[in-house]
C-alpha positions in Angstrom: -3.4 -13.3 15.4 -2.0 -11.4 12.4 1.9 -10.6 12.6 2.8 -7.2 11.6 6.6 -6.7 10.8 8.8 -4.3 9.3 11.2 -4.7 6.7 13.8 -2.2 5.5 14.2 -3.2 1.8 12.7 -3.1 -1.6 9.0 -3.7 -1.9 9.4 -5.3 -5.3 11.4 -7.9 -3.8 8.7 -9.2 -1.4 7.5 -12.7 -1.7 4.0 -12.2 -0.3 0.5 -12.7 -1.7 -0.1 -9.1 -2.2 1.9 -6.1 -2.7 0.4 -2.8 -2.2 1.5 0.0 -4.8 1.3 3.7 -3.7 -0.1 4.6 -7.0 -1.1 7.8 -8.7 -4.7 8.1 -9.9 -3.9 7.4 -13.6 -2.8 3.8 -12.6 -0.2 4.1 -15.6 3.0 4.2 -13.5 4.9 7.1 -12.2 7.9 7.5 -10.0 8.8 6.1 -6.6 7.1 2.9 -5.4 4.8 3.1 -8.4 7.6 3.2 -11.0 9.4 0.6 -9.4 6.5 -1.7 -9.1 5.6 -1.1 -12.8 9.3 -1.5 -14.0 10.0 -4.7 -12.1 6.5 -6.4 -12.6 6.5 -5.8 -16.2 4.0 -4.8 -19.1 1.2 -7.1 -17.6 0.7 -4.9 -14.8 0.4 -1.9 -17.0 -1.8 -3.8 -19.5 -4.4 -4.6 -16.6 -4.5 -0.8 -15.4 -5.0 0.3 -19.0 -8.0 -2.1 -18.9 -9.2 -0.7 -15.8 -8.7 3.0 -17.2 -10.7 1.9 -20.2 -13.7 0.7 -17.8 -14.8 1.4 -14.4 -11.8 4.0 -13.6 -12.0 5.9 -16.7 -11.4 9.0 -14.5 -8.7 7.3 -12.7 -8.7 5.6 -9.2 -9.9 8.1 -6.6 -8.0 8.8 -3.4 -8.2 6.4 -0.6 -9.6 3.8 -3.0 -7.9 0.4 -3.9 -8.1 -2.0 -6.8 -6.0 -5.1 -7.6 -4.1 -6.3 -10.7 -1.8 -9.4 -11.6 1.8 -8.9 -10.2 3.3 -9.6 -13.3 7.0 -10.6 -12.7 6.9 -9.7 -9.1 7.3 -12.5 -6.5 3.7 -11.9 -5.4 0.3 -12.8 -7.0 -1.3 -9.4 -7.0 -0.6 -5.7 -7.0 -3.2 -3.6 -4.9 -2.9 -0.1 -6.2 -4.1 2.6 -3.9 -3.9 6.3 -4.3 -2.8 8.3 -1.2 -3.5 12.0 -0.5 -1.2 14.6 -0.8 -0.3 16.2 2.4 -1.3 19.6 3.3 -0.6 21.3 6.6 -4.0 23.1 6.7 -6.2 20.3 5.7 -6.6 17.2 7.7 -6.6 14.4 5.2 -5.6 11.7 7.4 -9.0 10.0 7.1 -8.1 9.6 3.4 -4.6 8.2 4.3 -6.4 5.6 6.5 -8.9 4.6 3.8 -5.7 3.5 1.6 -4.8 1.0 4.1 -8.2 -0.2 5.0 -9.3 -0.5 1.5 -6.2 -2.1 0.5 -6.7 -4.7 3.4 -10.5 -5.2 2.3 -9.3 -6.0 -1.6 -6.5 -8.4 -0.2 -9.2 -10.2 1.9 -11.5 -10.4 -1.1 -8.8 -11.9 -3.0 -7.9 -14.6 -0.4 -4.4 -12.9 0.3 -2.9 -14.4 3.5 0.2 -12.2 3.5 0.3 -8.4 2.4 3.2 -5.9 2.0 2.6 -2.2 2.3 4.9 0.8 1.4 4.6 3.9 3.3 1.8 5.6 1.4 2.1 9.2 0.6 5.3 9.8 2.6 7.5 10.3 -0.5 6.8 12.8 -3.2 3.2 13.3 -1.6 4.8 15.0 1.3 3.1 13.1 4.3 5.4 13.5 7.5 6.8 10.0 8.1 6.1 9.8 11.9 2.3 10.8 11.2 2.1 8.6 8.1 3.6 5.6 10.3 1.1 6.2 13.0 -1.9 6.3 10.7 -0.6 3.2 8.8 0.0 0.9 11.9 -3.3 2.2 13.7 -5.3 1.4 10.6 -3.7 -1.9 9.9 -3.8 -3.0 13.5 -7.5 -2.2 13.6 -8.4 -4.0 10.2 -6.2 -7.3 10.3 -8.0 -9.3 12.8 -11.7 -8.5 11.8 -12.5 -11.3 11.4 -9.6 -13.0 13.3 -7.3 -15.2 11.3 -8.0 -13.3 8.2 -4.3 -12.4 7.5 -1.0 -14.5 8.4 1.3 -11.4 8.0 1.0 -7.8 7.2 4.5 -6.4 6.3 5.6 -2.8 6.3 8.3 -2.3 3.7 10.3 0.9 4.2 13.2 2.1 2.0 15.4 4.5 4.4 16.6 4.8 7.9 14.2 7.7 8.8 11.1 5.6 7.6 12.3 2.6 9.6 12.7 4.6 12.6 9.2 6.1 12.3 7.5 2.7 11.6 9.6 1.1 14.5 8.4 3.8 16.9 4.8 3.5 15.7 4.8 -0.3 16.0 6.2 -0.1 19.6 3.8 2.7 20.9 0.7 1.4 19.3 0.6 -2.1 20.7 
């Protein structure tokens, strides 16, 4: 059975097979987690992202999709970029948020990754409420990690602050 863990810290410091990046659709870096991954990972990540933009993802990576690149100088093998939805009170986009986690796990499995670290996708500048974002993340990952059984050893949620840690702790405790 896959171990789901929670770490309060810096996602760029996680020694895992694959780190998930809460990217923007351009794949060319940005703020928050995306900017941190690009800065710490170095120019190799940006170079691969530019190749993706010059080819299959000329119009950008669609929301809810995921694609992998090298991890550059990060202590991981791969970065899996996913574009989360912007939260909107009058529009339920939770299926798109769930897709970010499910598609990232699919890409990780295709790569042969055994350990994966996720940030709290869409809960920063995209405005997704932390409690709901944590529930969607934990539920989707829990449903996806053991199908087939033994596909992953560990999936780690890496959160930055105290409020995110509380939200994910609650989700992990109540959804098991």
